[in-house]
C-alpha positions, 0 to 999 in steps of 0.5 A, a space after each residue: 193870192 190876195 184875201 178876197 172873194 173869188 168870182 166866177 169867170 163868167 162874171 168878169 166881163 160885166 165887172 170890166 164893163 162897169 169899170 171901163 165901158 168895154 165888155 170883153 168876151 169870155 175868150 179874152 178873159 180866159 186869155 188873160 188868165 192863161 197869160 197870167 194877167 189875172 189870177 184865178 183857180 179851178 175848183 170842182 171844174 169851175 174857174 174862179 177869178 180874183 176880182 182884185 187882179 182884174 182891177 189891177 189889170 186896168 188900174 195898174 199896181 200902186 207905184 207903177 209908172 204906167 
């Protein structure tokens, strides 16, 4: 996982809305995590997400054709 600050999963919908104008449900964010589309980790019963993985989901990885 990249060296970045992790954010609570509950903050991810707002981050997505700021970036693309659409606010996903928390269930959708959990599906992305379970499907490996974003990176996260459970710490002390709370789920934290790597914000750079969310950005990559919507911007694509550098050098990608998509």
